[in-house]
C-alpha positions in Angstrom: 134.7 -31.8 -2.3 130.7 -32.3 -1.5 131.1 -30.6 1.4 132.9 -27.5 0.3 129.9 -27.8 -2.7 127.4 -27.5 -0.4 129.4 -24.4 1.7 129.2 -22.5 -1.7 125.5 -23.8 -2.3 125.1 -21.9 1.2 126.6 -19.1 0.6 124.8 -18.4 -2.5 121.7 -19.1 -0.8 122.0 -16.8 1.7 122.9 -14.1 -0.6 119.7 -14.5 -2.5 117.9 -14.3 0.7 119.4 -11.1 2.0 118.9 -9.6 -1.8 115.6 -11.0 -1.3 115.0 -8.8 1.7 116.2 -6.1 0.8 114.1 -5.7 -2.4 110.9 -6.8 -0.2 112.0 -3.6 2.0 112.6 -0.7 0.0 109.9 -1.6 -2.1 110.4 -1.6 -5.8 114.1 -0.1 -5.4 113.0 3.4 -7.3 115.7 5.6 -6.9 114.9 9.1 -5.6 116.8 12.3 -5.5 117.7 14.5 -2.5 117.8 18.0 -3.3 118.5 20.7 -0.8 117.4 24.2 -1.4 117.2 27.5 0.7 117.5 25.6 3.6 114.2 22.8 2.9 115.0 19.5 1.9 112.2 17.9 -1.4 112.8 14.9 -2.9 112.1 14.0 -6.9 109.5 10.6 -6.0 108.8 9.2 -9.2 105.1 8.6 -7.5 104.6 11.7 -7.4 105.2 13.9 -10.5 103.0 16.6 -10.2 105.6 18.3 -8.1 108.4 18.3 -5.8 107.5 16.7 -2.0 108.7 18.6 1.0 110.6 15.7 3.8 111.9 16.0 6.9 114.8 14.0 8.6 114.1 11.4 11.1 117.0 10.8 13.0 118.4 14.0 14.6 121.8 12.6 15.5 122.8 11.7 11.7 124.3 13.5 8.6 121.8 15.9 7.0 121.4 14.4 3.5 123.0 17.4 1.8 126.0 18.6 1.6 127.6 20.7 4.4 131.6 19.7 3.1 133.1 19.6 0.4 134.2 16.3 -0.7 130.9 14.7 0.7 128.9 11.6 -0.8 125.3 12.0 -0.7 123.1 9.3 -1.2 120.3 8.7 -3.5 117.1 7.1 -1.5 114.8 4.4 -2.0 111.5 4.0 -0.2 110.7 2.2 3.3 112.1 2.7 6.6 109.9 1.6 9.8 107.4 -0.7 10.1 105.0 -1.9 13.2 108.0 -4.2 13.6 110.1 -1.9 14.7 107.9 0.6 16.7 105.8 0.1 19.6 102.7 1.9 19.1 103.4 2.1 15.5 100.0 2.6 14.1 100.0 5.6 16.2 102.8 7.2 15.9 102.5 7.3 11.9 98.6 8.8 12.8 101.1 11.7 14.8 103.8 11.8 11.9 100.7 12.6 9.4 98.7 15.6 11.5 102.4 17.1 12.4 103.3 17.0 8.2 99.6 18.0 7.3 99.2 20.8 9.6 103.3 21.9 9.0 105.3 23.4 6.4 104.0 23.7 3.7 100.9 22.7 3.6 99.4 24.5 7.0 96.2 22.9 7.0 95.1 23.5 10.4 95.5 27.5 9.7 98.0 27.5 12.6 100.6 29.8 10.7 100.9 32.7 8.6 104.0 32.9 6.9 105.9 36.2 6.3 109.0 37.9 4.7 110.7 40.0 7.8 109.5 39.1 11.6 111.4 42.2 12.7 108.7 44.4 14.6 105.6 42.8 12.7 102.2 44.1 13.4 99.5 42.3 11.6 97.1 44.3 9.5 93.6 44.4 10.3 92.6 42.0 7.5 95.5 40.0 8.5 93.5 39.6 12.0 89.9 39.3 10.9 91.3 36.1 8.9 92.3 34.7 12.5 89.0 35.5 13.7 87.5 32.8 11.5 87.0 29.7 13.7 88.4 26.0 12.0 85.4 23.8 11.2 86.7 21.4 14.3 86.4 24.6 16.5 82.6 25.2 15.5 81.9 21.5 15.7 82.4 22.3 19.6 81.2 25.5 19.5 78.4 25.5 16.9 77.5 29.3 18.0 80.8 30.2 16.1 79.7 29.3 12.7 76.6 31.7 12.4 78.6 35.2 13.0 81.4 37.3 10.8 83.7 38.2 13.7 85.9 41.3 13.2 87.4 44.2 14.7 84.6 46.5 13.4 81.6 44.5 14.4 83.4 43.4 17.9 80.6 45.4 20.0 77.8 43.0 17.9 79.0 40.5 18.4 81.1 41.0 22.2 78.5 38.5 23.9 79.3 35.6 21.7 83.1 36.1 22.0 82.7 36.7 25.6 80.9 33.2 25.9 82.9 30.9 24.2 86.3 32.4 26.3 84.3 32.0 29.7 83.3 28.0 28.9 86.9 27.2 27.6 88.6 28.9 30.8 85.9 27.5 33.1 85.3 23.8 31.8 86.5 21.1 34.2 86.9 18.8 31.7 89.9 18.1 29.5 88.7 17.4 26.2 86.1 19.7 24.9 84.2 17.5 22.4 85.2 14.4 20.9 87.8 16.3 18.7 89.8 18.7 20.4 91.0 18.8 24.6 90.9 22.5 26.2 94.4 22.9 25.6 94.2 22.3 21.9 91.6 25.5 21.9 94.2 27.6 24.1 96.9 27.5 21.5 94.5 27.9 18.5 95.1 31.3 16.9 91.1 31.8 16.7 91.5 31.9 20.9 94.3 33.9 20.9 92.8 36.8 18.6 89.7 36.3 20.7 91.9 36.7 24.0 93.4 40.2 22.5 90.0 41.1 21.4 88.6 41.0 24.4 91.4 42.5 26.7 93.4 45.3 24.7 92.4 48.6 23.4 94.8 47.5 20.5 94.6 44.3 19.5 96.7 44.0 16.8 99.8 45.1 18.5 98.7 43.0 21.8 98.9 39.8 19.1 102.2 40.6 18.0 103.7 41.1 21.3 102.1 38.1 23.0 102.1 35.5 19.9 104.1 36.2 17.3 106.6 33.5 17.6 103.9 30.8 17.5 102.0 32.0 14.4 104.4 34.7 12.1 107.3 32.6 10.5 109.3 32.7 7.8 109.1 29.8 5.5 112.8 29.0 7.1 111.5 28.9 10.7 108.2 27.6 9.5 109.7 24.7 8.1 112.1 24.1 10.9 109.5 24.1 13.6 107.9 21.3 11.8 111.1 19.4 11.5 111.8 19.8 15.3 108.0 18.4 16.2 108.7 15.4 14.2 112.6 15.0 16.0 110.6 15.4 19.0 107.7 12.6 17.8 110.2 10.6 16.9 112.4 10.7 20.3 108.9 10.4 22.6 108.6 6.7 20.3 111.6 5.4 20.8 113.0 6.0 16.7 116.6 5.4 16.9 119.1 7.9 16.9 117.4 10.7 18.0 117.8 12.6 21.5 115.6 15.7 20.6 113.4 16.0 24.4 113.3 19.8 24.5 111.4 22.1 21.7 110.7 24.7 23.3 112.7 27.1 21.5 110.2 26.2 18.6 106.8 27.4 19.5 105.0 27.0 16.5 106.5 23.1 17.2 104.9 23.2 20.5 101.6 23.6 18.7 102.0 21.0 16.5 103.2 18.4 18.9 100.0 19.6 21.2 97.9 19.0 18.1 99.5 16.1 16.6 98.1 14.5 20.3 94.6 15.0 19.6 91.8 13.1 17.9 91.1 15.1 14.9 90.8 13.0 11.6 92.5 13.7 8.6 90.3 12.9 5.4 92.4 9.7 3.7 90.6 9.6 0.5 89.6 12.4 -2.2 86.2 14.0 -1.4 83.5 13.7 -3.8 80.9 16.2 -4.7 78.4 13.4 -4.5 78.9 13.4 -0.9 77.6 16.9 0.2 73.9 17.6 -0.3 72.6 20.8 0.3 69.5 20.2 2.3 66.8 22.7 2.2 63.4 24.5 3.1 63.7 27.0 0.0 59.8 28.2 0.8 60.6 32.1 1.0 57.7 34.0 3.4 57.3 37.1 3.7 58.3 39.4 7.3 56.6 41.9 9.0 60.1 44.1 7.8 58.9 43.4 4.3 61.6 41.3 3.5 61.6 37.5 2.7 62.9 34.7 4.8 63.7 31.1 4.0 63.8 28.1 6.0 66.9 26.3 7.2 69.7 26.3 4.6 72.4 23.1 5.5 75.0 21.9 3.8 75.6 18.2 4.7 78.6 16.7 4.7 81.0 13.6 6.5 82.7 14.5 9.5 85.7 14.1 7.8 85.5 16.3 5.1 85.4 19.6 7.9 85.0 21.7 4.9 84.2 26.0 4.9 82.0 26.5 2.3 81.7 30.3 0.0 78.1 31.1 -1.0 77.8 33.2 -4.5 74.5 34.5 -3.7 72.3 36.3 -6.3 71.8 40.1 -5.9 69.6 40.9 -2.5 70.0 37.9 -1.0 72.1 37.1 2.5 72.2 35.5 5.5 70.9 36.1 7.8 73.0 34.0 11.2 76.3 33.5 9.1 78.7 34.7 6.6 78.5 33.8 3.1 82.5 34.0 3.1 82.8 30.9 5.9 79.9 28.5 6.2 79.8 25.5 7.4 79.0 21.7 7.1 76.2 20.8 9.3 74.5 23.9 10.5 71.8 25.2 9.5 71.4 28.9 7.7 68.7 31.1 6.9 68.8 33.4 3.7 67.1 36.9 3.8 66.3 38.7 0.5 64.6 42.0 -0.1 62.3 40.1 -2.8 60.8 37.2 -3.7 63.3 35.2 -5.8 63.0 34.2 -9.4 62.9 30.8 -10.8 66.4 31.7 -13.0 68.3 33.1 -9.8 72.0 31.2 -9.4 73.2 30.0 -6.2 76.6 28.7 -6.1 78.6 26.7 -3.3 82.3 26.3 -3.1 85.2 24.7 -1.1 88.7 23.9 -1.2 88.6 20.4 0.8 92.6 18.7 1.5 93.1 15.1 2.0 96.1 13.0 2.4 97.6 9.5 2.1 99.7 8.0 4.2 102.9 9.6 4.8 106.3 7.7 3.0 109.1 7.4 4.4 112.8 7.1 2.7 116.0 5.1 3.5 119.3 5.3 1.9 120.2 3.4 -0.9 123.5 2.7 -0.3 124.7 2.9 4.0 127.2 4.4 3.6 128.9 6.9 6.6 130.5 10.7 6.6 132.9 11.1 9.6 131.2 8.1 11.2 127.4 8.8 11.4 125.5 7.2 8.9 122.3 9.5 7.0 119.0 10.2 8.2 115.7 8.2 6.8 113.1 10.9 5.6 109.3 11.2 5.6 107.2 13.5 3.4 103.1 13.7 2.8 101.9 13.9 -0.4 98.8 16.9 0.1 96.4 16.8 -2.2 93.4 19.7 -2.1 90.5 18.9 -4.3 88.2 21.9 -5.5 84.3 21.2 -4.9 81.5 23.2 -6.1 78.0 23.0 -7.1 75.4 25.5 -8.4 71.7 25.6 -8.9 68.8 28.2 -9.5 65.8 28.9 -7.3 63.8 26.8 -9.3 65.9 23.7 -9.2 66.0 23.7 -5.2 62.5 25.5 -4.2 59.7 23.4 -2.6 55.7 23.0 -1.7 53.8 21.4 0.5 51.2 18.8 0.1 48.5 18.3 2.2 46.0 15.2 2.4 42.6 15.4 3.9 39.7 12.8 4.5 36.0 13.8 4.9 33.4 10.8 5.7 29.6 11.4 5.3 26.3 9.3 4.8 23.6 7.3 6.8 25.4 4.2 6.8 29.3 5.7 7.2 31.4 4.6 9.9 33.5 8.0 10.6 35.9 5.6 12.9 37.1 3.9 10.0 40.3 4.2 8.5 41.3 4.6 5.1 44.7 3.6 3.9 46.7 6.7 1.2 49.5 6.2 -0.6 51.3 9.1 -1.8 53.7 8.3 -5.1 56.3 10.6 -5.9 58.4 11.1 -9.6 61.2 11.2 -7.6 62.4 8.1 -6.1 65.9 9.5 -3.8 63.0 11.5 -1.8 63.7 9.4 1.4 63.0 10.5 5.5 60.7 12.6 7.2 58.6 15.4 5.6 56.7 17.3 7.6 54.1 14.4 9.1 55.0 12.3 6.5 57.4 9.6 5.8 59.1 8.9 2.6 60.9 5.5 1.8 62.1 6.1 -2.0 59.3 8.1 -2.9 56.3 7.1 -1.1 54.5 7.5 2.0 51.4 4.9 3.1 49.2 6.4 6.4 45.7 6.3 7.0 42.8 9.3 7.6 39.5 9.1 9.2 37.0 11.5 9.1 38.2 15.1 9.0 42.1 14.1 9.6 45.0 15.4 7.4 48.2 14.8 6.7 50.9 17.4 5.0 53.8 17.0 3.7 56.3 19.9 4.0 59.1 20.8 1.8 58.8 18.6 -1.1 61.0 19.6 -4.0 59.0 21.9 -6.7 58.4 20.2 -9.9 58.3 16.8 -8.7 55.4 15.2 -9.5 52.5 13.1 -7.3 49.8 10.7 -7.0 47.6 9.6 -4.1 45.9 6.1 -3.9 43.3 5.7 -1.3 42.3 1.7 -0.3 40.4 0.4 2.4 37.3 1.9 0.9 34.8 -1.0 0.0 31.3 0.0 -0.4 32.3 3.7 0.0 31.4 5.9 -2.9 35.0 8.0 -3.3 35.1 11.8 -5.0 38.6 13.3 -4.8 39.9 16.1 -6.2 43.9 17.0 -7.1 44.6 13.5 -6.5 47.3 13.5 -8.9 49.4 16.9 -10.1 53.1 18.6 -9.4 54.3 20.2 -6.3 54.8 24.0 -6.9 57.2 26.2 -5.3 55.7 28.3 -2.7 52.3 26.6 -2.4 50.5 24.1 -0.3 48.6 21.9 -2.4 45.7 20.5 -0.7 44.2 17.2 -1.8 40.4 16.4 -0.9 39.0 12.7 -0.6 35.0 12.4 0.2 34.3 8.5 1.0 30.3 8.3 1.4 28.1 5.4 2.4 24.3 5.5 2.4 21.4 3.1 3.2 19.1 2.8 0.2 15.4 3.8 1.1 12.1 1.4 1.3 10.7 0.7 -1.7 6.6 1.7 -1.4 4.4 -1.1 -3.3 2.2 0.4 -6.3 -1.8 0.2 -5.0 -4.7 -0.6 -7.2 -6.9 2.0 -7.9 -9.6 2.2 -6.4 -13.0 2.3 -8.0 -15.0 5.2 -8.9 -18.0 5.5 -7.5 -21.3 5.8 -8.8 -22.5 9.6 -8.3 -26.2 9.1 -8.1 -25.4 6.3 -5.4 -23.5 8.4 -3.2 -26.3 11.3 -3.7 -28.2 11.1 0.5 -31.9 11.9 -0.2 -32.4 14.0 3.4 -36.3 13.7 3.1 -36.1 9.7 3.5 -35.9 8.6 7.1 -33.2 6.4 7.7 -33.4 2.9 9.0 -31.2 2.6 12.1 -31.3 -1.1 11.8 -29.4 -0.6 8.6 -25.9 1.2 10.0 -23.3 -0.4 11.3 -21.8 0.5 14.3 -18.9 2.7 14.2 -16.7 -0.5 15.7 -18.0 -2.6 13.1 -17.2 -0.1 10.4 -13.4 0.0 11.7 -13.2 -3.9 12.3 -14.8 -5.1 9.2 -12.9 -1.9 7.3 -9.7 -3.0 8.3 -9.8 -6.7 8.1 -10.8 -6.1 4.0 -7.6 -3.7 3.7 -4.2 -4.9 2.3 -1.4 -5.2 4.3 -0.2 -2.5 2.4 2.0 -0.1 4.9 1.1 3.9 4.8 -1.3 3.5 2.7 -3.7 1.5 5.4 -3.4 4.2 7.6 -4.7 6.6 4.8 -7.4 4.4 3.8 -8.6 4.0 7.6 -9.0 7.8 8.0 -11.2 7.7 5.2 -13.5 5.7 6.2 -14.0 6.8 9.5 -14.7 10.0 8.4 -16.9 8.4 6.0 -18.9 6.7 9.0 -18.8 9.4 11.1 -20.7 11.7 8.5 -23.2 8.7 8.4 -23.7 8.9 11.8 -25.0 12.7 12.2 -26.9 12.0 9.2 -28.5 9.4 11.2 -28.6 11.6 14.4 -30.6 14.8 12.8 
């Protein structure tokens, strides 16, 4: 009896253990319904209530999850299927699966195809062809010059050299990787490359494209789905996922393109993009050219590399891009505005983009492992892809800039013109960081030193930012300054002048006692009365006696000596007569 109880207890424990494994494998056991409509599978996923997700089969040797014959039972699905314990290089496989789902139907995240209703004899319109001539951000990253032109059939002659160089660089490169994201083969299956080939080599590029590349670009909705499905089955086969035997997808030209890009290293954004991660950096200082037009400094949209945004500009009347198209500009590239007038402070600029992102693919398994005609049902996978609208707008007054120049002048008879004086520039905007011209700012503060006749200039500081400049290391100097506090003005250079003066004080001359006024009668010389020669001191005696009696008073002594010498000379002359 004890053995029987132990056996029953063991069986109960085993059942509980199997149940626990089942629950952990299939997450929370939430039921998901598979819907089949017009040749496409969808799933009602409670985690994504906004819309039904397009899903794809992961085992081409098993049954489709839709009714193909009367009496067929279709199971409900729950979350979960493969993990790192089941497949070697699982993380790599999931990364490539995500790319195929992102590029494929219905998201078309890389703009690799165009859906049409009827393929029979289809020739693209000029507008559709021009749309292919918009290079993707990852292509512009590899060939930056492509991001500074608007390519169309009509303006081919003016952009011919740029396009010829692009094709030449791709064809002649010996490197497998063009850059960190794209290979040479990736580029050669890109619609932009194919359109440029037709534009350069054929008189009618529209017909040439339809003849050469239609199967890999223009597809119906069902064909887009089937090409995506073929690429997924091929991927499952390559990584050894059970119940897959599809090794050749050469009949699915677009599917081959998906597989080509799945093996590249481009990154799909996994988190929702944020507007505050995108920053407009620009020298909005407009200067007038010799042609009478006004030109800005460099304008750039700085974004994280994985955003891969294509942006659209809404500009004030009379303002355009000199080196790009307002319909598609790219992040981390420099552009220049050109205007037929000096922009007013209230003129508005607007920038916007729709950036796609996606988390990891979802996997689904049948709730019940039922069979139909000896085969189980396929596992399913799908990706919920989001599209976030980012935008910013500003007036010219918000982003205009000005310059700030600090000069130093040292003067005075005791000044040291090799001495360095320290200057601290303090801005009211503490978010200003980095190099602006000759000044380096950290949290709105720049510190530097200047000698006599030296200067530093900050270029492109935001207009209306207040500043204060403090000089130090100036002990024993008299300091004067102008414009040491103020506000940055748009399109103006503010010059701040410091003058440092140091002089020695002049030597003080002491006051002399007033000389007594001699008696006028005593100074009258009687020329008729003979002079006794013995009473007249010689010249040496006069000079020595006088000097000995003079006080040591500096320069005044020489004046008195001179006077006495003149008087003694007069006396001698009188005596000779």
